[in-house]
KOLFIMI-841858 format. One record per residue: residue number from 0; residue in three letters; chain; z, y, x of N, C-alpha, C, CB in turn. Coordinates in nm, 4 decimals. Glycine has a CB too. Example, Ala and Ser with C-alpha at 12.3 -4.5 7.8 and 13.67 -1.06 7.14 Angstrom:
<tizas>
<tiza 0; ALA; A; <0.7800; -0.5690; 1.3190>; <0.7800; -0.4500; 1.2300>; <0.7800; -0.3300; 1.3200>; <0.9046; -0.4473; 1.1308>> <tiza 1; SER; A; <0.7080; -0.2250; 1.2850>; <0.7140; -0.1060; 1.3670>; <0.7870; 0.0030; 1.2900>; <0.5725; -0.0598; 1.4084>> 
</tizas>
This chain:
<tizas>
<tiza 0; MET; A; <11.4940; -2.5658; 22.5083>; <11.3682; -2.6270; 22.5314>; <11.2611; -2.4931; 22.5710>; <11.3226; -2.7194; 22.3867>> <tiza 1; GLY; A; <11.2303; -2.5148; 22.6805>; <11.1270; -2.4307; 22.7497>; <11.0051; -2.3868; 22.6575>; <11.0714; -2.5112; 22.8723>> <tiza 2; PRO; A; <10.9410; -2.3003; 22.7443>; <10.8226; -2.1856; 22.6844>; <10.6959; -2.3370; 22.7335>; <10.8038; -1.9604; 22.8129>> <tiza 3; GLU; A; <10.7038; -2.4134; 22.8063>; <10.6384; -2.5495; 22.8152>; <10.6071; -2.6316; 22.6933>; <10.7190; -2.6304; 22.8927>> <tiza 4; THR; A; <10.6964; -2.6382; 22.6323>; <10.7360; -2.7494; 22.5744>; <10.7022; -2.7265; 22.3952>; <10.9007; -2.7720; 22.6218>> <tiza 5; PRO; A; <10.6527; -2.7974; 22.3609>; <10.5704; -2.8173; 22.2344>; <10.6747; -2.8003; 22.1363>; <10.4911; -2.9616; 22.2195>> <tiza 6; ALA; A; <10.6839; -2.7323; 22.0056>; <10.7879; -2.7334; 21.9189>; <10.8253; -2.8627; 21.8302>; <10.7620; -2.6292; 21.8395>> <tiza 7; TYR; A; <10.7351; -2.9035; 21.8095>; <10.7256; -3.0556; 21.7169>; <10.6501; -3.1438; 21.8136>; <10.6278; -3.0482; 21.5499>> <tiza 8; HIS; A; <10.6779; -3.2563; 21.7519>; <10.5886; -3.3831; 21.8567>; <10.5348; -3.4857; 21.6768>; <10.7627; -3.5261; 22.0272>> <tiza 9; ARG; A; <10.4427; -3.4773; 21.6981>; <10.3489; -3.5933; 21.6054>; <10.4131; -3.7393; 21.5934>; <10.1902; -3.6216; 21.6825>> <tiza 10; ALA; A; <10.4294; -3.8001; 21.5248>; <10.5152; -3.9294; 21.4981>; <10.3710; -4.0271; 21.5542>; <10.5844; -3.9556; 21.2952>> <tiza 11; LEU; A; <10.3521; -4.1240; 21.6055>; <10.2639; -4.2550; 21.6436>; <10.3638; -4.3315; 21.5890>; <10.2185; -4.2938; 21.8102>> <tiza 12; PRO; A; <10.2500; -4.4536; 21.5341>; <10.3268; -4.5616; 21.4174>; <10.3575; -4.6877; 21.5200>; <10.2036; -4.6216; 21.2584>> <tiza 13; LEU; A; <10.5324; -4.6679; 21.6375>; <10.5087; -4.7792; 21.7182>; <10.7009; -4.7317; 21.7224>; <10.3664; -4.7772; 21.8800>> <tiza 14; ALA; A; <10.7407; -4.8703; 21.6966>; <10.8834; -4.9159; 21.6938>; <10.9473; -5.0199; 21.7715>; <10.9075; -4.9510; 21.5807>> <tiza 15; VAL; A; <11.0418; -5.0037; 21.7755>; <11.1096; -5.0605; 21.8967>; <11.0814; -5.2118; 21.8629>; <11.2816; -5.0175; 21.9147>> <tiza 16; GLU; A; <11.0897; -5.2565; 21.7891>; <11.0937; -5.4301; 21.6899>; <10.9554; -5.4429; 21.7309>; <11.1219; -5.4428; 21.4713>> <tiza 17; GLN; A; <10.8755; -5.3543; 21.7082>; <10.7283; -5.3969; 21.8201>; <10.6866; -5.4400; 21.9100>; <10.6730; -5.3480; 21.8616>> <tiza 18; LEU; A; <10.7690; -5.3400; 21.9914>; <10.7522; -5.3525; 22.1521>; <10.8686; -5.4949; 22.1595>; <10.8126; -5.1729; 22.2618>> <tiza 19; GLU; A; <10.9312; -5.5179; 22.1030>; <11.0241; -5.6497; 22.1540>; <10.9317; -5.7604; 22.1082>; <11.1949; -5.6673; 22.0767>> <tiza 20; ARG; A; <10.8706; -5.7693; 21.9908>; <10.8193; -5.8577; 21.9559>; <10.6937; -5.9399; 22.0472>; <10.7941; -5.8105; 21.8465>> <tiza 21; ALA; A; <10.6096; -5.7788; 22.1139>; <10.5065; -5.8347; 22.2150>; <10.5354; -5.9280; 22.3791>; <10.4339; -5.7003; 22.2493>> <tiza 22; CYS; A; <10.6786; -5.8930; 22.4090>; <10.6926; -5.9856; 22.5024>; <10.8294; -6.0327; 22.5191>; <10.6433; -5.9396; 22.6164>> <tiza 23; SER; A; <10.8332; -6.1120; 22.6469>; <10.9457; -6.2123; 22.6468>; <11.0561; -6.0781; 22.6891>; <10.9254; -6.3696; 22.7765>> <tiza 24; GLU; A; <11.2298; -6.1583; 22.6299>; <11.3389; -6.0665; 22.6705>; <11.3701; -6.0484; 22.7571>; <11.4260; -6.0719; 22.6415>> <tiza 25; ARG; A; <11.3326; -6.1360; 22.8931>; <11.3100; -6.0565; 23.0039>; <11.2444; -5.9231; 23.0432>; <11.2649; -6.1207; 23.0584>> <tiza 26; ILE; A; <11.1135; -5.9232; 23.0150>; <11.0496; -5.8046; 23.0237>; <11.0867; -5.7070; 22.9796>; <10.9580; -5.8046; 22.9905>> <tiza 27; TYR; A; <11.1369; -5.7390; 22.8349>; <11.2290; -5.6379; 22.7567>; <11.3498; -5.5571; 22.8390>; <11.3014; -5.7234; 22.6400>> <tiza 28; ARG; A; <11.4363; -5.6104; 22.8949>; <11.5396; -5.5816; 22.9792>; <11.4765; -5.4904; 23.0828>; <11.6050; -5.7080; 23.0365>> <tiza 29; MET; A; <11.4240; -5.5205; 23.1685>; <11.3381; -5.4848; 23.2868>; <11.2646; -5.3404; 23.2333>; <11.2183; -5.6199; 23.3259>> <tiza 30; ALA; A; <11.2385; -5.3813; 23.0664>; <11.1699; -5.2408; 23.0301>; <11.2406; -5.1212; 23.0117>; <11.1029; -5.2479; 22.9137>> <tiza 31; TRP; A; <11.3433; -5.1546; 22.9451>; <11.4466; -5.0934; 22.9058>; <11.5049; -5.0261; 22.9910>; <11.5195; -5.1597; 22.8573>> <tiza 32; ARG; A; <11.5466; -5.1177; 23.1209>; <11.5804; -5.0087; 23.2319>; <11.4930; -4.9023; 23.3208>; <11.6346; -5.0784; 23.3233>> <tiza 33; TYR; A; <11.3707; -4.9275; 23.2803>; <11.2670; -4.8521; 23.3008>; <11.2351; -4.7618; 23.2542>; <11.1942; -4.8900; 23.2971>> <tiza 34; ALA; A; <11.2607; -4.7798; 23.1506>; <11.2255; -4.6446; 23.0254>; <11.3180; -4.5321; 23.0757>; <11.2772; -4.6859; 22.8309>> <tiza 35; LYS; A; <11.4604; -4.5514; 23.0955>; <11.5564; -4.4645; 23.1136>; <11.5554; -4.3973; 23.2641>; <11.6806; -4.5357; 23.0806>> <tiza 36; SER; A; <11.4331; -4.4510; 23.3285>; <11.4795; -4.4127; 23.4575>; <11.3460; -4.3208; 23.5309>; <11.5252; -4.5608; 23.5458>> <tiza 37; ALA; A; <11.4617; -4.2682; 23.6443>; <11.3415; -4.1214; 23.7065>; <11.2386; -4.2219; 23.7326>; <11.3876; -4.0027; 23.8864>> <tiza 38; HIS; A; <11.1562; -4.3672; 23.7231>; <11.0717; -4.4090; 23.8052>; <10.9566; -4.3373; 23.7535>; <11.0643; -4.5520; 23.8165>> <tiza 39; VAL; A; <10.9933; -4.3009; 23.5836>; <10.8498; -4.2535; 23.5212>; <10.8182; -4.0808; 23.5107>; <10.8452; -4.3173; 23.3558>> <tiza 40; SER; A; <10.6512; -4.0851; 23.5605>; <10.6217; -3.9509; 23.5655>; <10.4935; -3.9839; 23.5357>; <10.6519; -3.8657; 23.6905>> <tiza 41; ASP; A; <10.4531; -3.8188; 23.4995>; <10.3344; -3.7905; 23.4649>; <10.3081; -3.8223; 23.3272>; <10.2520; -3.8471; 23.5462>> <tiza 42; ARG; A; <10.3900; -3.7922; 23.2118>; <10.3842; -3.8928; 23.0834>; <10.3339; -3.7766; 22.9797>; <10.5559; -3.9785; 23.0332>> <tiza 43; MET; A; <10.2223; -3.8530; 22.9542>; <10.1321; -3.7891; 22.8349>; <10.1023; -3.8553; 22.7960>; <10.0365; -3.7168; 22.8340>> <tiza 44; ARG; A; <10.0753; -3.7772; 22.6358>; <9.9849; -3.8307; 22.5040>; <9.8983; -3.7639; 22.4775>; <10.0400; -3.8445; 22.3813>> <tiza 45; ILE; A; <9.7914; -3.8079; 22.4631>; <9.6512; -3.7856; 22.4053>; <9.5968; -3.8557; 22.3150>; <9.5657; -3.7907; 22.4857>> <tiza 46; GLY; A; <9.5939; -3.8251; 22.1694>; <9.5630; -3.8641; 22.0491>; <9.6928; -3.9743; 22.0493>; <9.3981; -3.9176; 22.0300>> <tiza 47; SER; A; <9.6485; -4.1278; 21.9665>; <9.7178; -4.1730; 21.9837>; <9.7223; -4.2520; 22.0855>; <9.7359; -4.1966; 21.9076>> <tiza 48; THR; A; <9.6989; -4.2335; 22.2185>; <9.7185; -4.2820; 22.3025>; <9.8593; -4.2225; 22.4166>; <9.5922; -4.2857; 22.3351>> <tiza 49; LEU; A; <9.9320; -4.3074; 22.4958>; <10.0171; -4.2830; 22.5552>; <10.0266; -4.3008; 22.7215>; <10.0902; -4.3387; 22.4888>> <tiza 50; THR; A; <9.9673; -4.2350; 22.7929>; <9.9938; -4.2465; 22.9620>; <10.1201; -4.2430; 23.0563>; <9.9308; -4.1450; 23.0160>> <tiza 51; ALA; A; <10.1578; -4.2951; 23.1343>; <10.2650; -4.2052; 23.2271>; <10.2304; -4.3283; 23.4118>; <10.5078; -4.2217; 23.1212>> <tiza 52; LYS; A; <10.3135; -4.2762; 23.4875>; <10.3289; -4.3586; 23.6096>; <10.4366; -4.4015; 23.6051>; <10.3121; -4.3051; 23.7292>> <tiza 53; PHE; A; <10.4610; -4.5123; 23.6766>; <10.5321; -4.5474; 23.7319>; <10.5792; -4.6357; 23.8726>; <10.5466; -4.5626; 23.6604>> <tiza 54; HIS; A; <10.6485; -4.5396; 23.9058>; <10.6816; -4.5677; 24.0950>; <10.7896; -4.7154; 24.0827>; <10.8068; -4.3823; 24.1983>> <tiza 55; GLY; A; <10.6834; -4.8019; 24.1770>; <10.7835; -4.9164; 24.1801>; <10.8202; -4.9640; 24.3381>; <10.7159; -5.0473; 24.0931>> <tiza 56; THR; A; <10.8699; -5.0524; 24.3660>; <10.8906; -5.0945; 24.4923>; <10.7768; -5.1209; 24.5319>; <10.9735; -5.1925; 24.5115>> <tiza 57; ARG; A; <10.6475; -5.1978; 24.4868>; <10.5140; -5.2043; 24.5868>; <10.4113; -5.1126; 24.5438>; <10.4420; -5.3509; 24.5916>> <tiza 58; GLY; A; <10.4247; -5.0114; 24.4800>; <10.3386; -4.9089; 24.4426>; <10.3701; -4.8226; 24.3371>; <10.2286; -4.9571; 24.4163>> <tiza 59; ILE; A; <10.2235; -4.7620; 24.3438>; <10.2436; -4.6519; 24.1971>; <10.1356; -4.6972; 24.1231>; <10.2274; -4.4639; 24.2177>> <tiza 60; TYR; A; <10.2299; -4.7553; 23.9528>; <10.0995; -4.7824; 23.8905>; <10.0999; -4.7567; 23.7748>; <10.0529; -4.8998; 23.8982>> <tiza 61; THR; A; <9.9791; -4.7401; 23.6937>; <9.9511; -4.6074; 23.5891>; <9.9450; -4.7094; 23.4506>; <9.7693; -4.4957; 23.6260>> <tiza 62; ALA; A; <10.0152; -4.6632; 23.3347>; <10.0048; -4.8086; 23.2667>; <9.9429; -4.7077; 23.0666>; <10.2420; -4.9333; 23.2777>> <tiza 63; ARG; A; <9.8933; -4.7661; 23.0017>; <9.8363; -4.7125; 22.8929>; <9.8561; -4.7827; 22.7842>; <9.7148; -4.6928; 22.9070>> <tiza 64; LEU; A; <9.9301; -4.7145; 22.6818>; <9.9338; -4.7719; 22.5188>; <9.8717; -4.6946; 22.4450>; <10.0676; -4.7857; 22.4469>> <tiza 65; ASP; A; <9.7957; -4.7824; 22.3700>; <9.6931; -4.7295; 22.2513>; <9.7492; -4.7602; 22.1233>; <9.5439; -4.7981; 22.2543>> <tiza 66; VAL; A; <9.8117; -4.6472; 22.0386>; <9.8521; -4.6864; 21.9481>; <9.8386; -4.6329; 21.7899>; <9.9466; -4.6933; 21.9917>> <tiza 67; GLU; A; <9.7244; -4.7734; 21.7306>; <9.6886; -4.6922; 21.5862>; <9.7464; -4.7758; 21.4665>; <9.5100; -4.6746; 21.5589>> <tiza 68; GLU; A; <9.8021; -4.7261; 21.3802>; <9.7807; -4.8278; 21.2700>; <9.8972; -4.9840; 21.2868>; <9.5953; -4.8739; 21.2870>> <tiza 69; ARG; A; <10.0324; -4.9546; 21.3703>; <10.1006; -5.0696; 21.4010>; <10.0404; -5.1551; 21.4174>; <10.1763; -5.1060; 21.3353>> <tiza 70; GLN; A; <9.9197; -5.1493; 21.5295>; <9.8826; -5.2096; 21.6646>; <9.8291; -5.1282; 21.7960>; <9.7800; -5.3016; 21.6339>> <tiza 71; PHE; A; <9.8450; -5.2226; 21.8952>; <9.8022; -5.1658; 21.9874>; <9.7902; -5.1784; 22.1082>; <9.8312; -5.1031; 21.9816>> <tiza 72; ARG; A; <9.7249; -5.1429; 22.1746>; <9.6073; -5.1861; 22.3036>; <9.6697; -5.1146; 22.4516>; <9.4158; -5.1009; 22.2635>> <tiza 73; PHE; A; <9.6745; -5.2393; 22.5353>; <9.7529; -5.1844; 22.6269>; <9.6797; -5.2001; 22.7769>; <9.8933; -5.2525; 22.6141>> <tiza 74; GLN; A; <9.7135; -5.1597; 22.8865>; <9.6125; -5.1412; 23.0168>; <9.7382; -5.1011; 23.1272>; <9.4685; -4.9919; 22.9940>> <tiza 75; CYS; A; <9.7452; -5.1912; 23.2082>; <9.8622; -5.1306; 23.3195>; <9.8103; -5.2273; 23.4784>; <10.0756; -5.1859; 23.2491>> <tiza 76; THR; A; <9.7658; -5.1090; 23.5390>; <9.7244; -5.0996; 23.7220>; <9.7960; -5.2250; 23.7916>; <9.7998; -4.9335; 23.8147>> <tiza 77; CYS; A; <9.9204; -5.2465; 23.7682>; <10.0486; -5.3672; 23.8320>; <9.9714; -5.4740; 23.8404>; <10.1968; -5.4130; 23.7296>> <tiza 78; PRO; A; <10.0164; -5.5073; 23.9238>; <9.9195; -5.6715; 23.9698>; <9.9565; -5.7992; 23.8158>; <10.0261; -5.7727; 24.1867>> <tiza 79; LEU; A; <10.0794; -5.7671; 23.8025>; <10.1468; -5.8484; 23.6766>; <10.0778; -5.8170; 23.5337>; <10.3130; -5.8047; 23.6620>> <tiza 80; ALA; A; <10.0064; -5.7177; 23.5366>; <9.9881; -5.6850; 23.4271>; <9.8443; -5.8015; 23.3670>; <9.9697; -5.5181; 23.4373>> <tiza 81; GLY; A; <9.8742; -5.7842; 23.2109>; <9.8102; -5.9418; 23.1810>; <9.6995; -5.8804; 23.0699>; <9.9464; -6.0866; 23.0994>> <tiza 82; SER; A; <9.6243; -5.9880; 22.9952>; <9.5564; -5.9047; 22.8575>; <9.6562; -5.9905; 22.7523>; <9.3440; -5.9327; 22.8215>> <tiza 83; ARG; A; <9.6992; -6.0737; 22.7891>; <9.7962; -6.1120; 22.6598>; <9.8974; -6.0473; 22.6524>; <9.8470; -6.2409; 22.6495>> <tiza 84; GLU; A; <10.0009; -6.0359; 22.7647>; <10.1362; -5.9865; 22.7020>; <10.1408; -5.8560; 22.7995>; <10.2863; -6.1075; 22.7152>> <tiza 85; PRO; A; <10.1844; -5.7523; 22.7505>; <10.2234; -5.6608; 22.8190>; <10.3084; -5.6795; 22.9102>; <10.2556; -5.5855; 22.7589>> <tiza 86; CYS; A; <10.2986; -5.5825; 23.0212>; <10.3659; -5.5612; 23.1436>; <10.5022; -5.4553; 23.1078>; <10.2504; -5.4951; 23.2570>> <tiza 87; LYS; A; <10.5542; -5.5039; 23.1958>; <10.6949; -5.4334; 23.1946>; <10.6567; -5.2535; 23.1887>; <10.7941; -5.4855; 23.3603>> <tiza 88; HIS; A; <10.5475; -5.2619; 23.2567>; <10.5491; -5.0683; 23.2604>; <10.5273; -5.0596; 23.1622>; <10.4509; -4.9627; 23.3404>> <tiza 89; VAL; A; <10.4205; -5.1146; 23.0395>; <10.3554; -5.1070; 22.9430>; <10.4568; -5.0878; 22.8343>; <10.2695; -5.2113; 22.9352>> <tiza 90; ILE; A; <10.5683; -5.1521; 22.8254>; <10.6947; -5.1884; 22.7161>; <10.7670; -5.0702; 22.7609>; <10.7931; -5.3518; 22.7322>> <tiza 91; ALA; A; <10.7487; -4.9888; 22.9129>; <10.8848; -4.9093; 22.9043>; <10.8048; -4.7701; 22.8296>; <10.9777; -4.8762; 23.0874>> <tiza 92; LEU; A; <10.6290; -4.7620; 22.8651>; <10.6117; -4.6835; 22.8198>; <10.6209; -4.6272; 22.6888>; <10.5520; -4.6849; 22.8550>> <tiza 93; GLY; A; <10.6576; -4.7570; 22.6340>; <10.6556; -4.7089; 22.4675>; <10.7528; -4.6805; 22.4279>; <10.6183; -4.7917; 22.3667>> <tiza 94; LEU; A; <10.9383; -4.7722; 22.5182>; <11.0198; -4.7038; 22.4835>; <11.0607; -4.5816; 22.5007>; <11.0756; -4.7474; 22.4962>> <tiza 95; ALA; A; <10.9894; -4.5336; 22.6935>; <11.0017; -4.3967; 22.6643>; <10.9939; -4.3120; 22.6063>; <10.9810; -4.3593; 22.6916>> <tiza 96; TRP; A; <10.8573; -4.3785; 22.5024>; <10.8036; -4.1935; 22.4691>; <10.8868; -4.2234; 22.2607>; <10.4975; -4.1536; 22.4825>> <tiza 97; LEU; A; <10.9401; -4.3621; 22.2567>; <11.0654; -4.3456; 22.0973>; <11.1288; -4.2785; 22.1226>; <11.1671; -4.4499; 22.0361>> <tiza 98; ASN; A; <11.2639; -4.3009; 22.2580>; <11.3631; -4.2177; 22.3054>; <11.3374; -4.0749; 22.3701>; <11.4252; -4.2922; 22.3925>> <tiza 99; GLU; A; <11.2371; -4.0163; 22.4083>; <11.2247; -3.9232; 22.4351>; <11.1205; -3.8947; 22.4422>; <11.2734; -3.9015; 22.5009>> <tiza 100; PRO; A; <11.0382; -3.8429; 22.3062>; <10.8948; -3.8068; 22.3043>; <10.8822; -3.6432; 22.3440>; <10.8303; -3.8414; 22.1478>> <tiza 101; GLU; A; <10.9832; -3.5925; 22.3413>; <10.9648; -3.4622; 22.4051>; <10.9452; -3.4817; 22.5853>; <11.1091; -3.3656; 22.3609>> <tiza 102; GLY; A; <11.0068; -3.5550; 22.5826>; <10.9330; -3.5510; 22.7499>; <10.7630; -3.6404; 22.8061>; <11.0715; -3.6419; 22.8571>> <tiza 103; PHE; A; <10.6976; -3.5873; 22.7113>; <10.5909; -3.6142; 22.7462>; <10.4924; -3.4877; 22.7068>; <10.5639; -3.7424; 22.6933>> <tiza 104; HIS; A; <10.4073; -3.4284; 22.7822>; <10.3002; -3.3486; 22.7510>; <10.1997; -3.4127; 22.6323>; <10.2268; -3.3246; 22.8842>> <tiza 105; ASP; A; <10.1623; -3.3308; 22.5595>; <10.0774; -3.3645; 22.4434>; <9.9303; -3.2851; 22.4561>; <10.1598; -3.3207; 22.3025>> <tiza 106; LEU; A; <9.8032; -3.3347; 22.5227>; <9.7059; -3.3083; 22.5827>; <9.6603; -3.1885; 22.4399>; <9.6115; -3.4549; 22.6330>> <tiza 107; ASP; A; <9.6681; -3.2394; 22.3434>; <9.6173; -3.1422; 22.1798>; <9.7218; -3.0502; 22.1417>; <9.5981; -3.2477; 22.0209>> <tiza 108; LEU; A; <9.7734; -3.0488; 22.1524>; <9.9000; -2.9370; 22.1914>; <9.8709; -2.8277; 22.2625>; <10.0092; -2.9916; 22.2746>> <tiza 109; THR; A; <9.8443; -2.8518; 22.3780>; <9.8230; -2.7649; 22.4874>; <9.6464; -2.7233; 22.4868>; <9.8795; -2.8507; 22.6341>> <tiza 110; LEU; A; <9.5952; -2.7847; 22.4364>; <9.4664; -2.7109; 22.3880>; <9.4451; -2.6889; 22.3174>; <9.3807; -2.7279; 22.3915>> <tiza 111; THR; A; <9.5458; -2.7154; 22.1667>; <9.5654; -2.5986; 22.0935>; <9.5701; -2.4438; 22.1034>; <9.6468; -2.6191; 22.0611>> <tiza 112; ARG; A; <9.6843; -2.4519; 22.2284>; <9.7590; -2.3073; 22.2884>; <9.6302; -2.2538; 22.3528>; <9.9066; -2.3272; 22.4194>> <tiza 113; LEU; A; <9.6047; -2.3110; 22.4024>; <9.4650; -2.2456; 22.5557>; <9.3674; -2.1818; 22.4331>; <9.3346; -2.4300; 22.6944>> <tiza 114; ALA; A; <9.3107; -2.2441; 22.3447>; <9.1847; -2.2404; 22.2199>; <9.2725; -2.0894; 22.1760>; <9.1745; -2.4162; 22.0600>> <tiza 115; SER; A; <9.3510; -2.0540; 22.1706>; <9.3679; -1.8464; 22.1440>; <9.4401; -1.7941; 22.3083>; <9.5453; -1.7841; 21.9580>> <tiza 116; ALA; A; <9.3637; -1.8431; 22.3796>; <9.4723; -1.8053; 22.5358>; <9.2539; -1.6723; 22.5802>; <9.5407; -2.0826; 22.7328>> <tiza 117; LYS; A; <9.3089; -1.5965; 22.6159>; <9.2124; -1.4639; 22.6612>; <9.1720; -1.5657; 22.8025>; <9.3154; -1.2648; 22.6989>> <tiza 118; LYS; A; <9.0722; -1.5133; 22.8090>; <8.9331; -1.5564; 22.8916>; <8.9756; -1.4999; 23.0638>; <8.7608; -1.4515; 22.8103>> <tiza 119; ALA; A; <9.0680; -1.4081; 23.0610>; <9.1020; -1.4086; 23.2110>; <9.2136; -1.5010; 23.2551>; <9.1418; -1.2700; 23.2543>> <tiza 120; GLU; A; <9.2743; -1.5522; 23.1113>; <9.4442; -1.6618; 23.1657>; <9.3841; -1.7843; 23.2127>; <9.5820; -1.7234; 23.0116>> <tiza 121; LEU; A; <9.2213; -1.8031; 23.1309>; <9.1885; -1.9507; 23.1409>; <9.1204; -1.9400; 23.2741>; <9.0914; -2.0189; 23.0139>> <tiza 122; ILE; A; <9.1008; -1.8368; 23.3272>; <9.0042; -1.8517; 23.4276>; <9.1285; -1.8750; 23.5473>; <8.8855; -1.7075; 23.4438>> <tiza 123; THR; A; <9.2352; -1.7961; 23.4969>; <9.3338; -1.7610; 23.6306>; <9.3996; -1.9845; 23.6324>; <9.5287; -1.5698; 23.5637>> <tiza 124; LEU; A; <9.3738; -2.0412; 23.5105>; <9.4120; -2.1697; 23.4811>; <9.3561; -2.2385; 23.5815>; <9.3769; -2.2182; 23.3529>> <tiza 125; ILE; A; <9.1896; -2.2043; 23.5664>; <9.1283; -2.2793; 23.6028>; <9.0951; -2.2904; 23.8032>; <9.0262; -2.2512; 23.5045>> <tiza 126; ARG; A; <9.1407; -2.1965; 23.8276>; <9.1572; -2.1559; 24.0167>; <9.2719; -2.2409; 24.0311>; <9.2017; -1.9620; 24.0811>> <tiza 127; GLN; A; <9.4004; -2.2579; 23.9278>; <9.4850; -2.2991; 24.0016>; <9.4634; -2.4403; 23.9819>; <9.6103; -2.2458; 23.9792>> <tiza 128; VAL; A; <9.4153; -2.5205; 23.8915>; <9.3642; -2.6426; 23.8791>; <9.2903; -2.7171; 23.9786>; <9.2989; -2.6367; 23.7879>> <tiza 129; ALA; A; <9.1579; -2.6184; 24.0119>; <9.0864; -2.6384; 24.1339>; <9.1575; -2.6501; 24.2519>; <9.0020; -2.5438; 24.1526>> <tiza 130; LYS; A; <9.2399; -2.5399; 24.2296>; <9.3059; -2.5660; 24.4206>; <9.4359; -2.6954; 24.4615>; <9.4108; -2.3819; 24.4770>> <tiza 131; ARG; A; <9.4703; -2.7397; 24.3365>; <9.5148; -2.8415; 24.2807>; <9.4334; -2.9970; 24.3414>; <9.4974; -2.8046; 24.1276>> <tiza 132; LEU; A; <9.3421; -2.9990; 24.2104>; <9.2675; -3.0712; 24.2678>; <9.1086; -3.0786; 24.2176>; <9.3346; -3.1832; 24.2638>> <tiza 133; PRO; A; <9.0522; -3.0573; 24.3588>; <8.9681; -3.0614; 24.4070>; <8.8583; -3.0748; 24.3493>; <8.9848; -3.1156; 24.4695>> <tiza 134; GLU; A; <8.8569; -3.2641; 24.3303>; <8.7517; -3.3201; 24.2437>; <8.7641; -3.2522; 24.1003>; <8.7663; -3.4828; 24.2344>> <tiza 135; VAL; A; <8.8178; -3.1755; 24.0446>; <8.7043; -3.1027; 23.8761>; <8.6483; -3.0370; 23.9905>; <8.7833; -2.9661; 23.6989>> <tiza 136; ILE; A; <8.5814; -2.9552; 24.0232>; <8.5216; -2.8345; 24.0662>; <8.3429; -2.9457; 24.0550>; <8.6042; -2.7545; 24.2612>> <tiza 137; PRO; A; <8.3373; -2.9913; 24.0545>; <8.1920; -3.0529; 24.0299>; <8.1776; -3.1008; 23.8242>; <8.1841; -3.2341; 24.1625>> <tiza 138; LEU; A; <8.2620; -3.1370; 23.7882>; <8.2762; -3.1149; 23.6558>; <8.3024; -3.0051; 23.5889>; <8.3463; -3.1763; 23.6225>> <tiza 139; LEU; A; <8.3038; -2.8876; 23.6904>; <8.2913; -2.7370; 23.6556>; <8.1384; -2.6795; 23.6616>; <8.3838; -2.6511; 23.7628>> <tiza 140; ASP; A; <8.1033; -2.7625; 23.7636>; <8.0256; -2.6844; 23.8223>; <7.8899; -2.7525; 23.6939>; <8.0196; -2.7078; 24.0176>> <tiza 141; LYS; A; <7.9449; -2.8754; 23.6584>; <7.8460; -2.9057; 23.5288>; <7.8730; -2.8730; 23.4154>; <7.8200; -3.0263; 23.5023>> <tiza 142; ALA; A; <7.9706; -2.7742; 23.4167>; <7.9907; -2.6895; 23.2445>; <7.8965; -2.6555; 23.2023>; <8.0663; -2.5603; 23.2200>> <tiza 143; ARG; A; <7.8301; -2.6292; 23.0832>; <7.7205; -2.5179; 23.0787>; <7.7485; -2.4438; 22.9602>; <7.5681; -2.5712; 23.0748>> <tiza 144; THR; A; <7.7384; -2.3266; 22.9428>; <7.7831; -2.2064; 22.8707>; <7.7155; -2.2080; 22.7703>; <7.7741; -2.0828; 22.9310>> <tiza 145; PRO; A; <7.7153; -2.1977; 22.6035>; <7.6112; -2.1744; 22.5265>; <7.5275; -2.0572; 22.5223>; <7.6494; -2.1895; 22.4253>> 
</tizas>
């Protein structure tokens, strides 16, 4: 485990059986293969929400899975995403979490670590982020100091 990897992962109320019941057998089989593939990137956890990008043959899709109290809500940018039944990307996202939670970046853990960082370290980090993602600069300009 590298220095960037959190030492623990908080559990989510999500089970394989729950994902299996939420979709057809065909979608579940495709999702299972997808979850274990290299086509999944930018895996992140923010509170009780999981997100990831899926690199498919027709584009890159972003899936989101909100998990609370053994129920979940989902969203995906793929053309087959529906409001009733989750697509293979959403099911794959849940399976990826259940199979390898340490493969997800946990924003809450990152923020906890950053809360104790020195000001100079934070400024250096913000500079690096702004260079890679210039669209954050207007957000930084709007930030007010107390």
